[in-house]
ZAMARGU-4260 file (C-alpha; in steps of 0.2 Angstrom, whole numbers, plus 5000, padded with zeros to 4 digits):
<rodrens>
0) 5000/5000/5000 | 5008/5017/4995 | 5005/5034/5002 | 4998/5039/4986 | 4984/5026/4986
5) 4978/5033/5003 | 4980/5052/4999 | 4973/5051/4981 | 4959/5063/4984 | 4950/5058/4968
10) 4948/5040/4975 | 4934/5037/4987 | 4940/5026/5001 | 4936/5018/5018 | 4951/5018/5029
15) 4953/5007/5044 | 4965/5015/5056 | 4970/5007/5073 | 4974/5017/5088 | 4988/5029/5086
20) 4991/5025/5067 | 4989/5043/5061 | 4971/5044/5055 | 4970/5063/5058 | 4986/5065/5049
25) 4979/5056/5034 | 4962/5065/5035 | 4971/5083/5036 | 4983/5077/5022 | 4968/5073/5010
30) 4960/5090/5015 | 4976/5100/5012 | 4978/5091/4995 | 4961/5095/4990 | 4963/5113/4994
35) 4980/5114/4985 | 4972/5106/4969 | 4961/5121/4968 | 4945/5114/4976 | 4935/5128/4984
40) 4933/5127/5003 | 4914/5128/5001 | 4915/5111/4991 | 4922/5102/5005 | 4913/5095/5021
45) 4922/5087/5036 | 4911/5078/5048 | 4916/5071/5065 | 4906/5067/5081 | 4913/5078/5095
50) 4917/5097/5096 | 4934/5092/5103 | 4938/5081/5087 | 4932/5095/5075 | 4943/5108/5085
55) 4958/5096/5083 | 4956/5094/5065 | 4955/5113/5062 | 4970/5116/5073 | 4980/5103/5064
60) 4975/5110/5047 | 4981/5127/5051 | 4997/5121/5059 | 5002/5111/5044 | 4997/5124/5031
65) 5007/5137/5042 | 5022/5124/5042 | 5021/5122/5023 | 5021/5141/5021 | 5036/5142/5032
70) 5046/5129/5023 | 5044/5113/5033 | 5055/5102/5022 | 5046/5085/5026 | 5029/5092/5023
75) 5034/5100/5007 | 5042/5084/5000 | 5026/5075/5004 | 5014/5086/4995 | 5026/5089/4980
80) 5026/5070/4978 | 5007/5069/4980 | 5003/5083/4968 | 5017/5080/4956 | 5024/5098/4957
85) 5040/5107/4961 | 5044/5110/4980 | 5045/5129/4977 | 5028/5129/4969 | 5020/5119/4983
90) 5027/5132/4996 | 5021/5147/4986 | 5003/5139/4985 | 5003/5135/5003 | 5006/5154/5007
95) 4991/5158/4996 | 4981/5144/5004 | 4985/5151/5022 | 4977/5168/5016 | 4962/5159/5008
100) 4959/5149/5024 | 4959/5165/5034 | 4947/5174/5022 | 4936/5160/5018 | 4937/5149/5034
105) 4918/5150/5037 | 4915/5142/5020 | 4925/5127/5025 | 4913/5115/5034 | 4923/5106/5048
110) 4909/5102/5061 | 4900/5089/5071 | 4887/5079/5062 | 4874/5089/5073 | 4882/5105/5069
115) 4880/5102/5051 | 4862/5096/5052 | 4857/5111/5062 | 4865/5123/5050 | 4856/5115/5035
120) 4839/5114/5044 | 4839/5132/5048 | 4841/5136/5030 | 4824/5127/5027 | 4813/5132/5041
125) 4797/5129/5032 | 4801/5112/5025 | 4808/5106/5041 | 4796/5114/5053 | 4809/5124/5062
130) 4801/5141/5067 | 4812/5156/5068 | 4814/5157/5086 | 4818/5138/5089 | 4831/5134/5102
135) 4843/5119/5101 | 4846/5113/5118 | 4862/5105/5124 | 4864/5089/5134 | 4863/5098/5151
140) 4846/5106/5146 | 4840/5090/5139 | 4843/5081/5155 | 4834/5095/5165 | 4818/5094/5153
145) 4818/5076/5154 | 4818/5076/5173 | 4803/5087/5172 | 4795/5074/5160 | 4798/5060/5173
150) 4790/5071/5186 | 4774/5073/5175 | 4774/5054/5172 | 4775/5051/5191 | 4760/5063/5192
155) 4750/5053/5179 | 4753/5037/5190 | 4744/5045/5204 | 4729/5049/5193 | 4728/5032/5185
160) 4728/5017/5197 | 4728/5004/5183 | 4743/5011/5176 | 4751/5012/5193 | 4748/4994/5196
165) 4755/4989/5180 | 4771/4999/5182 | 4773/4994/5200 | 4772/4976/5195 | 4785/4979/5181
170) 4798/4988/5190 | 4798/4975/5204 | 4804/4963/5192 | 4813/4974/5180 | 4831/4969/5184
175) 4840/4953/5190 | 4849/4965/5202 | 4842/4978/5214 | 4837/4995/5207 | 4827/5009/5213
180) 4811/5012/5204 | 4817/5029/5198 | 4833/5021/5191 | 4823/5007/5183 | 4812/5020/5174
185) 4826/5030/5168 | 4835/5014/5162 | 4818/5009/5153 | 4818/5026/5144 | 4837/5026/5139
190) 4836/5008/5132 | 4822/5013/5120 | 4829/5030/5116 | 4845/5023/5110 | 4835/5014/5096
195) 4824/5029/5093 | 4824/5028/5074 | 4816/5010/5075 | 4804/5015/5088 | 4789/5012/5076
200) 4795/4994/5074 | 4795/4992/5093 | 4777/4999/5094 | 4772/4986/5081 | 4777/4972/5092
205) 4766/4976/5106 | 4754/4990/5108 | 4740/4983/5119 | 4748/4985/5136 | 4731/4982/5145
210) 4728/4967/5135 | 4745/4959/5139 | 4743/4963/5157 | 4726/4955/5157 | 4733/4939/5149
215) 4747/4939/5162 | 4735/4940/5176 | 4724/4927/5169 | 4739/4915/5167 | 4744/4918/5185
220) 4727/4914/5192 | 4728/4897/5184 | 4741/4892/5197 | 4728/4895/5212 | 4714/4884/5205
225) 4709/4868/5214 | 4715/4858/5200 | 4733/4865/5202 | 4732/4863/5221 | 4728/4844/5218
230) 4743/4842/5207 | 4754/4850/5219 | 4748/4839/5233 | 4750/4824/5223 | 4768/4828/5219
235) 4771/4832/5238 | 4763/4816/5244 | 4774/4805/5233 | 4790/4815/5236 | 4787/4813/5255
240) 4783/4794/5253 | 4800/4792/5244 | 4810/4800/5258 | 4800/4790/5272 | 4804/4774/5263
245) 4820/4776/5254 | 4829/4788/5266 | 4835/4806/5264 | 4839/4814/5247 | 4844/4832/5246
250) 4836/4835/5229 | 4820/4827/5233 | 4818/4835/5249 | 4822/4852/5241 | 4809/4849/5228
255) 4796/4845/5241 | 4800/4860/5252 | 4798/4872/5237 | 4781/4865/5232 | 4775/4867/5250
260) 4781/4885/5250 | 4772/4889/5234 | 4756/4882/5242 | 4759/4893/5257 | 4764/4909/5249
265) 4758/4907/5231 | 4773/4915/5222 | 4773/4909/5204 | 4790/4916/5200 | 4798/4906/5214
270) 4788/4890/5207 | 4796/4893/5190 | 4813/4894/5198 | 4812/4876/5204 | 4824/4865/5195
275) 4813/4851/5189 | 4802/4863/5180 | 4816/4872/5172 | 4825/4856/5166 | 4820/4839/5161
280) 4809/4834/5176 | 4810/4815/5172 | 4829/4814/5172 | 4830/4825/5187 | 4819/4814/5198
285) 4823/4797/5190 | 4825/4789/5207 | 4807/4794/5212 | 4800/4788/5196 | 4808/4771/5198
290) 4802/4770/5216 | 4784/4773/5211 | 4772/4761/5203 | 4770/4762/5184 | 4754/4771/5184
295) 4758/4783/5198 | 4775/4786/5190 | 4767/4790/5173 | 4755/4802/5182 | 4770/4810/5191
300) 4779/4813/5175 | 4763/4820/5167 | 4760/4832/5181 | 4777/4839/5181 | 4776/4841/5162
305) 4759/4850/5163 | 4765/4862/5176 | 4780/4866/5166 | 4769/4869/5151 | 4758/4881/5162
310) 4773/4889/5168 | 4780/4892/5150 | 4763/4900/5145 | 4763/4911/5161 | 4781/4917/5158
315) 4778/4920/5140 | 4763/4931/5145 | 4773/4939/5158 | 4787/4943/5146 | 4774/4950/5133
320) 4767/4961/5147 | 4784/4967/5152 | 4788/4972/5134 | 4772/4981/5132 | 4774/4990/5148
325) 4792/4995/5144 | 4786/5002/5128 | 4771/5011/5136 | 4782/5019/5150 | 4794/5025/5136
330) 4779/5032/5126 | 4771/5041/5140 | 4788/5049/5146 | 4792/5053/5128 | 4775/5061/5125
335) 4778/5072/5141 | 4796/5077/5135 | 4789/5081/5117 | 4775/5092/5124 | 4788/5101/5135
340) 4799/5104/5120 | 4785/5110/5110 | 4779/5122/5123 | 4797/5130/5124 | 4801/5129/5105
345) 4815/5117/5110 | 4823/5103/5099 | 4837/5092/5105 | 4850/5083/5095 | 4839/5067/5091
350) 4826/5079/5084 | 4839/5087/5073 | 4844/5070/5066 | 4827/5064/5063 | 4822/5080/5054
355) 4838/5080/5044 | 4834/5062/5039 | 4816/5066/5034 | 4820/5082/5025 | 4835/5074/5015
360) 4826/5058/5011 | 4812/5067/5002 | 4824/5080/4994 | 4825/5080/4975 | 4833/5096/4970
365) 4850/5096/4978 | 4855/5112/4968 | 4843/5121/4978 | 4850/5114/4994 | 4868/5119/4988
370) 4861/5137/4984 | 4853/5139/5001 | 4868/5133/5011 | 4881/5140/5000 | 4891/5124/4999
375) 4892/5110/4985 | 4898/5096/4996 | 4908/5088/4982 | 4921/5080/4993 | 4915/5073/5010
380) 4927/5067/5024 | 4920/5058/5039 | 4931/5055/5055 | 4927/5042/5068 | 4915/5033/5057
385) 4914/5018/5069 | 4903/5029/5080 | 4890/5033/5067 | 4873/5028/5072 | 4860/5021/5059
390) 4850/5036/5060 | 4865/5048/5057 | 4870/5037/5042 | 4852/5037/5035 | 4852/5056/5036
395) 4869/5058/5028 | 4866/5045/5014 | 4857/5056/5002 | 4870/5069/5002 | 4884/5057/5000
400) 4876/5048/4986 | 4872/5064/4977 | 4890/5069/4979 | 4897/5053/4972 | 4885/5053/4957
405) 4891/5071/4953 | 4910/5065/4952 | 4914/5070/4970 | 4923/5059/4983 | 4920/5051/5000
410) 4933/5047/5013 | 4929/5040/5029 | 4941/5034/5043 | 4938/5024/5058 | 4942/5008/5068
415) 4929/4995/5072 | 4940/4989/5087 | 4937/5006/5095 | 4918/5006/5093 | 4912/5007/5111
420) 4896/5017/5110 | 4883/5004/5105 | 4873/5008/5120 | 4870/5026/5113 | 4867/5020/5095
425) 4884/5018/5088 | 4884/5003/5075 | 4902/4996/5071 | 4895/4985/5057 | 4891/5001/5047
430) 4909/5003/5043 | 4909/4988/5032 | 4890/4989/5027 | 4892/5006/5020 | 4908/5001/5011
435) 4899/4987/5002 | 4884/4998/4999 | 4894/5011/4990 | 4907/4999/4982 | 4922/5008/4990
440) 4939/5001/4992 | 4946/4998/5009 | 4964/5001/5015 | 4972/5000/5032 | 4985/5009/5042
445) 4998/4996/5048 | 5009/5007/5059 | 5007/5013/5077 | 5015/5030/5081 | 5008/5031/5098
450) 5015/5016/5108 | 5033/5011/5111 | 5038/4994/5105 | 5035/4985/5121 | 5017/4991/5123
455) 5014/4987/5105 | 5020/4970/5105 | 5010/4967/5121 | 4994/4973/5113 | 4997/4962/5097
460) 5000/4947/5108 | 4984/4949/5118 | 4972/4952/5103 | 4981/4939/5092 | 4978/4926/5105
465) 4960/4931/5107 | 4957/4931/5088 | 4965/4914/5085 | 4961/4904/5101 | 4946/4912/5111
470) 4934/4921/5100 | 4936/4919/5081 | 4922/4932/5077 | 4934/4945/5083 | 4946/4950/5069
475) 4962/4958/5073 | 4975/4964/5061 | 4993/4966/5068 | 5001/4983/5069 | 5019/4986/5066
480) 5032/4997/5074 | 5037/5011/5062 | 5055/5009/5055 | 5058/5027/5056 | 5057/5026/5076
485) 5073/5016/5076 | 5077/5000/5085 | 5076/5006/5103 | 5066/4995/5114 | 5058/5006/5127
490) 5043/5004/5138 | 5035/4994/5152 | 5020/4982/5154 | 5015/4974/5171 | 5001/4963/5176
495) 4999/4960/5194 | 4984/4949/5199 | 4976/4953/5216 | 4965/4943/5227 | 4953/4957/5234
500) 4948/4975/5232 | 4958/4981/5247 | 4974/4973/5241 | 4971/4980/5224 | 4969/4998/5231
505) 4985/4996/5241 | 4995/4989/5227 | 4990/5003/5216 | 4996/5015/5229 | 5012/5007/5231
510) 5015/5007/5213 | 5012/5025/5211 | 5025/5029/5224 | 5037/5017/5215 | 5033/5026/5198
515) 5037/5043/5206 | 5054/5037/5212 | 5057/5032/5194 | 5054/5049/5187 | 5035/5047/5182
520) 5025/5062/5188 | 5008/5061/5195 | 5001/5071/5181 | 5008/5058/5169 | 4997/5044/5176
525) 4979/5040/5171 | 4969/5027/5179 | 4955/5020/5168 | 4940/5011/5175 | 4926/5002/5168
530) 4912/5010/5179 | 4910/5026/5188 | 4908/5016/5205 | 4926/5010/5203 | 4932/5028/5201
535) 4923/5033/5217 | 4931/5019/5226 | 4948/5024/5220 | 4945/5043/5223 | 4940/5039/5241
540) 4955/5028/5244 | 4967/5042/5237 | 4959/5055/5247 | 4961/5045/5263 | 4979/5042/5259
545) 4982/5060/5253 | 4987/5056/5236 | 4982/5071/5224 | 4970/5065/5211 | 4958/5073/5198
550) 4942/5066/5191 | 4939/5070/5173 | 4923/5078/5169 | 4917/5079/5187 | 4925/5096/5192
555) 4911/5108/5194 | 4915/5126/5189 | 4908/5133/5206 | 4920/5122/5216 | 4934/5133/5209
560) 4939/5148/5221 | 4943/5160/5207 | 4926/5158/5200 | 4918/5161/5217 | 4929/5176/5219
565) 4923/5183/5203 | 4905/5180/5208 | 4909/5190/5224 | 4914/5204/5212 | 4898/5203/5203
570) 4887/5202/5219 | 4896/5217/5226 | 4894/5227/5210 | 4875/5223/5210 | 4873/5228/5228
575) 4888/5238/5235 | 4879/5242/5251 | 4879/5224/5258 | 4894/5224/5269 | 4896/5205/5268
580) 4899/5205/5250 | 4912/5219/5252 | 4921/5209/5266 | 4922/5193/5256 | 4929/5203/5241
585) 4942/5212/5251 | 4948/5196/5259 | 4950/5187/5242 | 4967/5187/5232 | 4961/5202/5223
590) 4965/5213/5238 | 4972/5201/5251 | 4965/5211/5266 | 4970/5203/5283 | 4958/5201/5297
595) 4967/5215/5306 | 4964/5226/5291 | 4945/5223/5291 | 4945/5225/5310 | 4953/5242/5308
600) 4940/5247/5296 | 4925/5241/5307 | 4932/5250/5322 | 4929/5267/5313 | 4910/5263/5313
605) 4896/5275/5311 | 4896/5274/5292 | 4892/5261/5279 | 4907/5250/5276 | 4909/5256/5258
610) 4910/5274/5264 | 4924/5269/5277 | 4934/5261/5263 | 4933/5277/5253 | 4942/5287/5266
615) 4954/5273/5271 | 4958/5266/5253 | 4952/5279/5240 | 4961/5269/5226 | 4952/5253/5229
620) 4936/5262/5233 | 4937/5271/5216 | 4940/5254/5206 | 4926/5246/5215 | 4913/5260/5213
625) 4918/5262/5195 | 4914/5244/5192 | 4898/5245/5202 | 4892/5260/5192 | 4894/5250/5176
630) 4886/5234/5182 | 4868/5240/5177 | 4872/5243/5159 | 4886/5232/5154 | 4883/5215/5147
635) 4890/5200/5157 | 4905/5198/5144 | 4909/5217/5145 | 4908/5217/5164 | 4920/5202/5166
640) 4932/5209/5153 | 4932/5226/5163 | 4934/5217/5179 | 4948/5206/5173 | 4957/5221/5166
645) 4955/5234/5180 | 4957/5222/5194 | 4972/5213/5186 | 4962/5197/5188 | 4972/5186/5175
650) 4989/5191/5183 | 4983/5188/5201 | 4975/5171/5197 | 4989/5166/5185 | 4987/5148/5188
655) 4968/5149/5185 | 4968/5158/5168 | 4959/5143/5159 | 4946/5143/5172 | 4943/5162/5171
660) 4942/5161/5152 | 4929/5147/5154 | 4919/5159/5164 | 4920/5172/5151 | 4916/5159/5137
665) 4901/5155/5148 | 4895/5173/5148 | 4897/5174/5129 | 4887/5159/5126 | 4874/5165/5138
670) 4872/5181/5129 | 4870/5173/5112 | 4856/5161/5119 | 4845/5172/5129 | 4835/5188/5125
675) 4838/5196/5142 | 4856/5198/5145 | 4859/5209/5160 | 4872/5205/5173 | 4858/5200/5186
680) 4851/5188/5173 | 4868/5180/5171 | 4869/5178/5190 | 4852/5169/5190 | 4857/5158/5176
685) 4873/5153/5185 | 4863/5149/5201 | 4851/5138/5191 | 4865/5129/5182 | 4879/5128/5195
690) 4877/5110/5198 | 4879/5106/5180 | 4893/5118/5174 | 4910/5109/5173 | 4927/5113/5168
695) 4942/5103/5162 | 4954/5098/5175 | 4970/5102/5165 | 4975/5115/5179 | 4973/5102/5193
700) 4988/5092/5199 | 4987/5074/5202 | 4983/5056/5196 | 4969/5057/5183 | 4954/5046/5186
705) 4942/5043/5172 | 4932/5029/5163 | 4938/5020/5148 | 4924/5028/5138 | 4929/5045/5143
710) 4947/5041/5138 | 4943/5037/5120 | 4953/5049/5109 | 4965/5053/5123 | 4983/5047/5127
715) 4993/5046/5142 | 5011/5043/5147 | 5007/5030/5160 | 4990/5020/5161 | 4985/5010/5176
720) 4970/4998/5172 | 4962/4991/5188 | 4948/4978/5192 | 4944/4970/5175 | 4932/4959/5184
725) 4917/4961/5172 | 4912/4945/5164 | 4917/4939/5146 | 4900/4932/5143 | 4883/4940/5142
730) 4873/4938/5158 | 4854/4941/5158 | 4852/4957/5166 | 4834/4962/5163 | 4837/4972/5148
735) 4827/4972/5132 | 4834/4962/5117 | 4828/4963/5099 | 4832/4954/5083 | 4831/4962/5066
740) 4829/4955/5048 | 4840/4959/5034 | 4831/4975/5031 | 4833/4981/5048 | 4816/4978/5054
745) 4813/4972/5072 | 4805/4955/5071 | 4806/4948/5089 | 4811/4955/5106 | 4812/4948/5123
750) 4818/4952/5141 | 4835/4946/5146 | 4831/4937/5162 | 4838/4920/5167 | 4821/4912/5170
755) 4816/4916/5152 | 4832/4909/5145 | 4829/4893/5155 | 4812/4890/5149 | 4813/4897/5131
760) 4830/4891/5126 | 4827/4878/5112 | 4815/4890/5103 | 4825/4895/5087 | 4821/4914/5088
765) 4826/4915/5106 | 4842/4905/5104 | 4847/4915/5089 | 4844/4931/5098 | 4853/4926/5114
770) 4868/4920/5103 | 4869/4936/5093 | 4867/4946/5109 | 4882/4937/5117 | 4892/4940/5102
775) 4889/4958/5102 | 4892/4959/5121 | 4909/4950/5119 | 4914/4962/5104 | 4910/4977/5114
780) 4920/4971/5129 | 4935/4967/5119 | 4934/4984/5110 | 4933/4992/5127 | 4949/4983/5132
785) 4957/4987/5116 | 4954/5006/5119 | 4960/5005/5137 | 4976/4996/5132 | 4980/5008/5118
790) 4979/5024/5128 | 4996/5022/5135 | 5012/5028/5127 | 5026/5022/5138 | 5020/5012/5153
795) 5005/5001/5156 | 5001/4993/5173 | 4986/4981/5174 | 4979/4975/5191 | 4966/4961/5187
800) 4955/4956/5202 | 4954/4937/5204 | 4938/4938/5214 | 4923/4938/5201 | 4916/4928/5187
805) 4924/4912/5181 | 4927/4920/5164 | 4931/4939/5167 | 4941/4951/5156 | 4955/4951/5168
810) 4957/4932/5167 | 4956/4932/5148 | 4970/4945/5148 | 4981/4934/5159 | 4976/4919/5148
815) 4982/4928/5133 | 5000/4929/5141 | 5000/4912/5149 | 4986/4900/5145 | 4991/4889/5159
820) 4990/4903/5173 | 4972/4902/5176 | 4974/4884/5182 | 4986/4888/5195 | 4982/4894/5213
825) 4996/4907/5214 | 4992/4925/5209 | 4998/4929/5192 | 5013/4942/5190 | 5021/4946/5174
830) 5032/4961/5168 | 5041/4966/5153 | 5053/4981/5151 | 5057/4995/5163 | 5047/5010/5168
835) 5050/5025/5156 | 5052/5041/5166 | 5041/5056/5162 | 5045/5071/5152 | 5045/5083/5167
840) 5059/5089/5178 | 5067/5074/5187 | 5073/5086/5200 | 5056/5092/5205 | 5050/5074/5206
845) 5064/5070/5219 | 5060/5085/5229 | 5042/5080/5230 | 5045/5062/5234 | 5047/5065/5252
850) 5030/5073/5254 | 5021/5059/5244 | 5029/5046/5255 | 5023/5055/5270 | 5005/5056/5263
855) 5005/5037/5259 | 5012/5032/5276 | 4999/5040/5287 | 4988/5031/5298 | 4976/5020/5287
860) 4962/5022/5299 | 4961/5041/5296 | 4945/5047/5288 | 4945/5050/5270 | 4937/5067/5273
865) 4939/5079/5288 | 4922/5079/5298 | 4915/5096/5303 | 4918/5101/5321 | 4908/5089/5332
870) 4898/5081/5319 | 4901/5063/5324 | 4898/5052/5339 | 4913/5043/5347 | 4913/5025/5344
875) 4904/5026/5327 | 4912/5016/5313 | 4919/5025/5298 | 4905/5020/5287 | 4892/5028/5298
880) 4902/5044/5300 | 4904/5045/5281 | 4885/5043/5279 | 4882/5056/5293 | 4894/5068/5284
885) 4886/5066/5267 | 4869/5068/5276 | 4874/5085/5282 | 4882/5090/5265 | 4866/5085/5256
890) 4855/5094/5269 | 4865/5111/5268 | 4866/5110/5249 | 4847/5108/5248 | 4844/5121/5261
895) 4854/5133/5251 | 4841/5132/5237 | 4826/5134/5247 | 4818/5151/5247 | 4802/5148/5256
900) 4796/5137/5271 | 4781/5129/5262 | 4788/5117/5249 | 4779/5104/5239 | 4785/5086/5239
905) 4791/5087/5221 | 4801/5103/5224 | 4809/5095/5240 | 4814/5079/5230 | 4821/5090/5216
910) 4832/5100/5229 | 4838/5084/5237 | 4842/5076/5221 | 4852/5091/5215 | 4861/5091/5232
915) 4866/5073/5230 | 4872/5075/5213 | 4883/5090/5219 | 4890/5082/5235 | 4889/5063/5233
920) 4902/5059/5220 | 4915/5052/5231 | 4903/5040/5240 | 4897/5023/5237 | 4879/5020/5231
925) 4874/5012/5247 | 4881/5028/5257 | 4872/5039/5245 | 4855/5031/5247 | 4856/5030/5266
930) 4862/5048/5267 | 4848/5054/5255 | 4835/5046/5266 | 4842/5053/5282 | 4844/5071/5274
935) 4826/5070/5268 | 4819/5067/5285 | 4830/5081/5293 | 4825/5093/5279 | 4806/5089/5281
940) 4808/5093/5300 | 4816/5110/5296 | 4804/5116/5283 | 4788/5110/5292 | 4793/5120/5307
945) 4783/5136/5307 | 4795/5144/5319 | 4808/5146/5306 | 4797/5155/5293 | 4806/5172/5296
950) 4822/5164/5292 | 4816/5161/5274 | 4808/5178/5271 | 4815/5191/5259 | 4825/5199/5273
955) 4835/5183/5276 | 4853/5180/5270 | 4857/5162/5264 | 4875/5155/5267 | 4883/5172/5274
960) 4902/5173/5274 | 4909/5171/5291 | 4926/5180/5297 | 4934/5177/5314 | 4951/5179/5322
965) 4950/5160/5325 | 4952/5157/5307 | 4967/5163/5296 | 4957/5164/5280 | 4939/5165/5274
970) 4932/5151/5284 | 4915/5146/5281 | 4897/5151/5280 | 4882/5154/5291 | 4866/5145/5286
975) 4854/5159/5289 | 4855/5177/5294 | 4840/5188/5297 | 4842/5207/5297 | 4828/5216/5305
980) 4827/5227/5321 | 4839/5214/5327 | 4851/5202/5318 | 4848/5183/5321 | 4860/5170/5316
985) 4853/5152/5314 | 4864/5137/5312 | 4857/5120/5307 | 4864/5104/5314 | 4860/5087/5307
990) 4868/5076/5321 | 4858/5061/5327 | 4852/5064/5345 | 4853/5049/5356 | 4847/5057/5373
995) 4844/5073/5382 | 4861/5072/5389 | 4869/5070/5372 | 4859/5085/5365 | 4866/5096/5380
1000) 4883/5090/5375 | 4881/5095/5357 | 4874/5112/5362 | 4890/5115/5373 | 4900/5109/5359
1005) 4893/5121/5346 | 4890/5136/5357 | 4907/5143/5354 | 4904/5142/5335 | 4888/5152/5335
1010) 4896/5165/5347 | 4910/5167/5334 | 4897/5169/5321 | 4888/5182/5331 | 4904/5192/5335
1015) 4907/5193/5316 | 4889/5200/5314 | 4892/5213/5328 | 4907/5220/5318 | 4895/5222/5303
1020) 4880/5228/5313 | 4887/5237/5328 | 4871/5246/5331 | 4859/5231/5332 | 4856/5217/5344
1025) 4863/5200/5339 | 4855/5184/5343 | 4861/5166/5339 | 4852/5150/5338 | 4855/5132/5335
1030) 4843/5121/5326 | 4845/5102/5328 | 4835/5094/5314 | 4834/5077/5322 | 4829/5081/5340
1035) 4811/5081/5347 | 4801/5096/5341 | 4802/5105/5358 | 4821/5103/5359 | 4826/5108/5341
1040) 4827/5126/5342 | 4840/5132/5355 | 4845/5150/5358 | 4864/5151/5363 | 4867/5170/5362
</rodrens>
């Protein structure tokens, strides 16, 4: 395969590109070649699937064109060869191309598939039904609207008892494992939504939910007839007779007991789980049959067979009912979501895809399309094609076919081994299906430019073994090490099997310390996990052991102190007379006032704080008053720019530049998406969205923790891969499965439950569906493993967990290295190569090594998170204390969002759910559930107490800043401050109260804290009386509210 065959822009091509093989280089090379050959930017369309990928392509395009214009010898030689022109001429044309790209960049379409569809649809509002003021909502807004739709569905359940009964019956059996009702319903919606484009086929399978429910109930009643009871008693009598006369037999006695339990409790699902009914009853009870007289034995076998037949019919009706209920739940929630979108003139990305498909599939005049859009689309390049969904392809197909028919070209690149988004619609088989449909040639990139030789040889060994010895349906093509990278053998791979989770966490900690001593910085290390719960487990462990870590995609913008300080600037500017705002602002790094500085200003008294500042610090006063004067008419973007410049924000927060630019970008986006764009509107927007606004963690130091799915498209110096205990075989989990014919139409679906598999296996359509599901599951798991292993450039450390399923991904990995290892009792350990140091300063690594060891060698029993003063009972275990801590965090976060004492149940639940989402990331699911329930009780006690109404009035301040001598910096926040004739301070405590004596001890414990709060208020409101109260949410009503000052 020559370079020219890949880069020939007149040749349509499907390019298979393994991890690190240079697919973006090939794509941008073809793009530049098209432009150098005189193709107009408006005739080219580049489509990818994430904004990050689109940005990367734009960036590399400009970098390479600039390099060509500046005389990059290697690049000039490449394009001179491809174009058949002199090197000097290529450089001249690239200089011209650089100017063309700048002047006509808007004509060059490099965007996400959704961005392209949205731009196209807006050019045809009448044809697509997109009215002029339609709003395209992002994922964050979609989640919020969907949450409202779920609330509406819950409301409909209260009004429809028949529907409530059906849904309740469904969700109690929805999953093989335990799941909350809300979680079950969300999973129901997500499962169907991922197949939105074939929803019509789903509805054709089962539309009569009430009819299916009626049949299910009727089949169940048959098991409570007198005839069925007689059958059971006959079986029990003969089983008992056998054990009396032949002696004890465990299987026979178990069979008898299960039948007796059914007669007592009437649980048909339990009856279906009895082994003789699931399997061949005659062979299972052969001893009993041989013991019985011939006629009795024949009846015995017949009764078992008849009961099994009845159970088969019952389970089939049950499954049909569950499928119909599944579809009905989705339809009702989706109807509510659709009405909500229509009411606000909203559309989401799925709507865009469906409207684009509908519009383009009926379009006959493509010249009119090109005229309206201003682009010809003669040459189309698609990145990451393996992530394309069927709906996206159906929408793109008409444009691509029209382009090819007109002499244009199609180039798409991807890697079926990196297709890991099937759960959200990605279809890896489309790569080959589309190639055959369009009769395209296929090429592959054979070299890996990312991984060193040791890592590449390891990846090849693993997947070649899987391809040839384990799962032949998984096709793997070996990658080669580039000759131009020389013969140096560098890199490190380690596999260390561990027996349990505690040992795994400790081994990872030890290895991180070891890597640091060998020159690998913490920022060089990424730990990739299969599940978010594994990330939470690692994060908890690292925090307990004081190892710096960062969790990708989980850092909220409003956790960053620089953002909070800028909000302080905004709050002051909108209301400069409020002393608390000014105090917090002066204490920030913008002015760095000490406590003594503030005390000196307060002692002057008699005037508003801002007036005192004018006399003492006129320069600072002038800056702040100038900002405040403009806050009423500047837009959010203009105000932030002014604040950044006049307060020297970027220089003072030098390490937070990215975060502050993110805030500015957020303001810019807000202005372009809303009609009212005052600074006050922006503050309200931030308050509403603060739990969802996130920032990248590139400015945070520490080990990176992220899921394998989140790591796709990224690469790291050193990768640690823990756990790997997910099964390598599909296990019935209660999900919905469906089979399609060659045209893509759904012909059969079933629920993946073990009991259905046991009864319905042997039915061709069931066997075929389970077999194809198992194959898809294995391919997805292997693809996920491949993505994980190929994220590392230099070092790869794997810690498989032995405990788990017999066939796990970790055991499969070990087997690929040593097929005999799984038969040995000893834990597997294997290494190749030596660790490659990081690219940072080795000296800084050594200087920080002592501190890291000190973090690791602390007492292992210390808590992962420091508890607030006095918020635990001596003798409680760590788990209880963690739950108690999270309970308090949820309570206070929810309380912060409550503006009135009378709150509806839905509003209360919403506040608690948002609070849990904000505070519960580092806790286990069990801890979150326990803490949420406890916080709900505490919050209900507080908001139902009429004595607290005044603290939720318009004169009350929520979460006031607290300054005191006892604390060197800005310390914390007072829950509620009420400023009227007197100033009242209220602090909530969520401690469990065990006795009156215990309550008195807590009052004594917290008294000093409230006194310190009150002293702080005295300095702000010297002329007013100050009162301080404690409110114990879990105490008896008469004991909850305690005045301490």
